[in-house]
C-alpha positions as CSV (number, residue, x, y, z in Angstrom):
1,M,14.3,19.3,-15.3
2,I,12.5,21.3,-13.0
3,A,12.6,21.2,-9.0
4,M,9.9,19.1,-7.8
5,E,8.5,19.2,-3.9
6,K,8.5,14.8,-2.9
7,L,5.9,12.8,-2.1
8,Q,5.2,12.4,0.7
9,F,5.0,8.8,1.8
10,S,3.0,6.8,4.8
11,N,4.4,4.2,6.9
12,A,1.5,0.9,6.9
13,N,-1.5,2.1,9.1
14,A,-3.0,-0.5,11.2
15,K,-4.4,-3.0,8.5
16,L,-1.9,-3.1,6.1
17,E,1.0,-3.7,9.0
18,E,-0.5,-7.1,8.7
19,L,1.2,-8.0,5.4
20,Y,4.2,-8.6,7.4
21,N,3.0,-11.5,8.4
22,V,1.9,-12.7,5.5
23,P,4.2,-16.1,4.3
24,E,3.6,-15.5,0.6
25,L,4.9,-11.6,1.1
26,E,7.7,-12.6,2.5
27,V,10.1,-12.2,-0.3
28,W,9.6,-8.6,-0.6
29,L,10.0,-7.4,2.6
30,A,13.5,-9.3,3.2
31,D,16.4,-7.2,4.8
32,G,14.1,-4.7,6.3
33,R,12.0,-3.8,3.7
34,K,8.6,-1.6,4.9
35,V,5.1,-1.6,3.5
36,Y,4.0,1.9,2.8
37,S,0.8,3.5,0.6
38,L,0.9,6.5,-1.2
39,D,-2.3,8.9,-1.0
40,L,-4.2,11.3,-2.5
41,L,-7.0,13.2,-1.5
42,S,-9.9,11.0,-1.6
43,G,-13.2,11.8,-3.8
44,H,-11.2,14.9,-5.8
45,S,-8.7,12.3,-6.8
46,C,-11.4,9.7,-8.4
47,P,-12.8,10.3,-11.2
48,F,-15.0,7.3,-11.6
49,A,-16.2,6.6,-7.8
50,K,-20.2,6.7,-7.3
51,D,-21.1,4.0,-4.7
52,C,-18.5,5.4,-2.2
53,L,-18.2,8.8,-3.5
54,S,-17.2,11.4,-0.5
55,K,-15.0,14.5,0.0
56,A,-13.4,16.0,2.6
57,T,-14.2,19.4,1.8
58,P,-12.9,23.1,2.9
59,T,-15.9,25.5,4.7
60,G,-13.9,28.1,4.3
61,E,-13.2,28.5,8.3
62,L,-10.5,28.1,10.3
63,T,-10.2,25.7,13.6
64,K,-9.0,27.0,16.7
65,A,-5.3,25.3,15.2
66,G,-5.3,27.5,12.2
67,N,-6.1,24.7,9.9
68,P,-9.1,24.6,7.2
69,R,-12.6,23.4,8.8
70,L,-13.7,20.6,6.5
71,K,-17.1,18.8,6.3
72,I,-18.2,15.6,4.7
73,V,-19.5,15.8,1.3
74,D,-21.1,12.5,0.2
75,G,-22.1,12.5,-4.0
76,P,-25.6,11.8,-5.4
77,E,-25.4,8.4,-5.5
78,T,-23.3,7.9,-2.3
79,E,-24.6,4.2,-0.5
80,F,-21.6,4.3,1.9
81,R,-19.5,7.0,3.0
82,C,-15.6,6.7,1.8
83,F,-13.8,6.0,4.9
84,S,-10.8,7.9,4.0
85,A,-12.6,11.2,3.7
86,S,-14.1,10.7,6.9
87,Q,-10.5,10.3,7.7
88,E,-9.1,13.8,6.0
89,V,-12.0,15.5,8.4
90,L,-11.0,14.4,11.6
91,L,-6.9,14.3,11.1
92,P,-5.8,17.7,9.5
93,N,-2.4,16.2,8.8
94,V,-3.6,13.0,6.9
95,Y,-5.6,16.0,4.7
96,K,-2.7,18.4,4.4
97,R,-0.4,15.3,3.2
98,R,-3.4,13.9,0.6
99,K,-3.5,17.2,-0.8
100,H,0.0,18.1,-1.1
101,N,0.3,14.6,-3.3
102,F,-2.5,15.1,-5.0
103,D,-1.3,19.0,-5.5
104,T,2.2,17.6,-6.8
105,L,1.5,15.3,-8.6
106,R,-1.9,17.1,-11.0
107,G,0.5,19.4,-12.1
108,L,3.3,17.3,-13.7
109,H,3.2,15.2,-17.1
110,L,4.1,11.9,-17.7
111,N,8.0,11.8,-17.5
112,D,7.6,14.6,-14.2
113,M,5.4,12.2,-12.4
114,T,7.6,9.4,-13.2
115,H,10.5,11.2,-12.0
116,V,9.0,12.4,-8.7
117,L,7.3,9.1,-7.9
118,N,11.1,7.6,-8.0
119,Q,12.8,10.6,-6.2
120,S,10.2,10.8,-3.2
121,M,10.1,6.7,-2.9
122,P,11.6,5.8,0.5
123,K,14.5,3.8,0.1
124,D,13.2,0.8,2.1
125,L,10.1,0.3,0.4
126,G,9.6,-3.4,0.1
127,I,6.1,-3.1,-1.1
128,L,3.2,0.3,-1.4
129,R,-0.5,0.3,-2.1
130,F,-1.2,3.3,-4.2
131,H,-3.5,4.2,-2.9
132,V,-5.5,3.9,0.8
133,G,-7.2,7.2,0.5
134,G,-7.7,8.3,-3.5
135,D,-7.0,7.0,-6.7
136,F,-5.6,6.9,-10.4
137,F,-6.7,10.7,-11.1
138,N,-5.6,10.5,-15.3
139,H,-3.7,8.2,-17.6
140,D,-0.5,9.7,-17.3
141,Y,-0.5,9.6,-13.3
142,F,-1.6,5.9,-14.0
143,F,1.7,4.7,-16.4
144,A,3.5,6.4,-14.2
145,A,2.7,4.1,-11.5
146,L,3.2,0.8,-14.7
147,V,6.6,2.7,-14.9
148,L,7.9,2.5,-11.4
149,A,7.3,-1.0,-11.1
150,M,8.5,-1.4,-14.5
151,M,12.0,0.3,-12.4
152,H,11.6,-1.3,-9.6
153,Q,10.9,-5.0,-10.2
154,D,12.4,-6.0,-7.1
155,R,9.9,-4.1,-5.3
156,L,6.1,-5.3,-5.1
157,F,3.0,-2.5,-6.2
158,Y,-1.0,-2.8,-5.5
159,A,-3.9,-1.0,-5.6
160,Y,-7.8,-0.9,-6.0
161,T,-9.0,1.3,-8.3
162,K,-12.6,2.5,-10.2
163,S,-10.4,4.1,-13.0
164,L,-10.8,1.2,-15.2
165,R,-10.8,2.4,-18.2
166,Y,-7.2,3.3,-17.3
167,W,-6.6,-0.2,-16.5
168,V,-8.2,-1.3,-19.9
169,K,-5.8,0.9,-22.1
170,Y,-3.0,-0.6,-20.7
171,R,-3.7,-4.2,-20.4
172,E,-1.1,-5.4,-22.5
173,W,1.3,-3.7,-20.2
174,T,0.0,-4.6,-16.7
175,D,-0.9,-8.5,-17.8
176,Q,3.2,-8.1,-18.4
177,I,4.2,-6.3,-15.0
178,E,4.3,-9.3,-11.8
179,N,4.9,-6.8,-9.5
180,F,2.0,-4.6,-10.1
181,I,-0.8,-5.6,-8.8
182,L,-4.7,-4.6,-9.8
183,T,-8.3,-5.2,-8.5
184,A,-11.0,-3.6,-9.8
185,S,-13.7,-2.1,-6.7
186,R,-16.9,-2.5,-8.0
187,G,-18.7,0.6,-7.2
188,G,-17.7,2.9,-9.9
189,R,-18.9,4.5,-12.8
190,D,-17.2,2.3,-14.8
191,D,-18.3,-1.6,-13.6
192,H,-19.2,-2.7,-16.8
193,L,-15.5,-3.1,-17.7
194,I,-15.6,-5.1,-15.0
195,D,-17.6,-7.8,-17.1
196,E,-16.3,-6.8,-20.2
197,H,-12.6,-7.4,-19.7
198,N,-13.0,-10.1,-17.1
199,L,-11.1,-7.9,-14.2
200,R,-9.9,-9.1,-10.6
201,E,-12.5,-7.4,-8.5
202,S,-13.6,-6.7,-4.7
203,V,-16.8,-6.1,-3.8
204,V,-17.8,-4.2,-0.2
205,V,-20.4,-5.9,1.7
206,F,-22.1,-4.9,4.1
207,S,-21.9,-8.7,6.4
208,E,-20.3,-11.9,6.7
209,D,-23.6,-13.0,5.3
210,E,-23.8,-11.3,2.1
211,A,-19.8,-12.3,1.2
212,Y,-20.9,-15.9,1.2
213,E,-24.1,-16.0,-0.7
214,R,-21.9,-14.0,-3.3
215,G,-19.7,-17.1,-2.5
216,L,-16.7,-14.8,-1.4
217,E,-13.8,-14.7,0.4
218,I,-13.7,-11.7,3.2
219,D,-10.1,-9.8,3.1
220,H,-9.2,-8.5,6.6
221,N,-5.8,-8.0,6.1
222,D,-5.3,-6.6,2.4
223,S,-3.5,-10.0,1.6
224,H,-6.1,-11.3,-1.2
225,A,-4.9,-7.6,-2.9
226,A,-1.4,-7.9,-2.4
227,V,-0.2,-11.3,-3.2
228,P,0.6,-11.8,-7.1
229,D,-0.2,-15.4,-6.5
230,W,-3.7,-14.6,-6.0
231,E,-4.6,-11.5,-8.6
232,Y,-7.2,-13.3,-10.9
233,N,-9.1,-14.0,-7.2
234,D,-12.1,-12.1,-6.7
235,F,-13.0,-11.0,-3.0
236,A,-15.2,-8.5,-0.6
237,L,-14.5,-6.2,2.2
238,L,-16.6,-5.3,5.0
239,I,-18.3,-2.4,5.3
240,H,-15.8,0.6,7.5
241,G,-15.7,4.0,8.5
242,T,-17.7,6.4,9.7
243,Q,-21.7,6.4,7.8
244,P,-24.2,8.8,7.7
245,K,-26.6,8.2,10.4
246,G,-29.6,6.2,9.8
247,S,-28.3,4.6,6.3
248,E,-28.5,1.3,5.5
249,A,-24.1,1.2,5.9
250,A,-24.8,2.9,9.3
251,E,-26.9,0.2,10.5
252,A,-24.8,-2.4,8.9
253,L,-22.0,-1.1,10.5
254,K,-23.4,-1.1,13.9
255,L,-24.3,-4.6,13.7
256,L,-21.0,-5.5,12.8
257,K,-19.3,-4.0,15.7
258,K,-22.4,-5.2,18.3
259,N,-20.9,-9.0,16.6
260,K,-17.2,-8.3,17.1
261,V,-16.6,-8.4,13.4
262,K,-13.2,-7.7,12.7
263,H,-14.2,-4.7,9.6
264,S,-12.2,-1.2,10.1
265,Y,-9.0,0.3,9.6
266,S,-7.6,1.5,12.7
267,R,-7.0,5.7,13.2
268,K,-3.2,4.1,13.2
269,V,-3.2,4.9,9.6
270,V,-1.2,7.8,10.0
271,T,2.0,8.6,10.5
C-alpha cells in the first residue's frame, strides 16, 4: 500500500465540548476518551448543498502572512450562509486543515480511504463528528466512514448530511450499525429522499417561535444528533454564523443576539 499523509482531526469546538456533559453519552467517553471532528472544505466537499451552499474561494492574492487570500462565494440558491465556510475565510489554519483532509481523501479509492481514516484516528477518540465543515462527497467516502464505525464499535460516530442518496444506497448497513448515527440536513438538492425514506432530519430555523410552530426541539449542544437512542427524533438548529448583510438570515441572527438566545458556535472551534 502506498504511503499516505495522515488526516488532521480537530478537538471538540465550543458546542461539541458540551457533549461531555450529556449523561447519555458518558459510556462513549469513559477512560478519558475525547470528542473530535473530522472536517473538510465547506461547500467544495458538499455535492448536494443548496440552501446553505457557500465556499471559501482563493482570490489569487496572498495576505501579508503569505496565506491565500480568501473570499466567501455563495451559491445561486443560498438562503443562509454556511457558518463553517465563513470560518475558513477568517481563520487560515482552519482552511489549511480542511483543504488538506479534502485533498487527501478525494484522491483515494475505498480501501485506501478506510486505511487512512483508521490510521489517522486519534487513539483516545470516543466520539467523532463527521463533519463540522464538509460532507460525504462520494459513495466511497461514505462507505469508508461506515467501515470505520464497524471497525470500532466501542466508539461513536455521527454526522449531519445532505448526501442522502448515499445514505439511502447503504440503508441496509446504516440501520444495523448502532454506533453510526445520521441526521438528514434539510435544505439540499435531495430533500425529497427525506420524506420518501422517512429519514431523521434537522431543520435550520430563524427563531425559537419557528421551531415551536414546526413542533421541533432545538438542539443547542449536538446531543440530539449524537445520542443513539434519539436517532429517530427530528429537531431544529437555530441560524448561526456570519450572514449576508441585509438578508433575512442576517436580520434573524441580529434578533437572536439582541434577545441573547444561545445560537452559535464559538470561534473556539479550532485547535
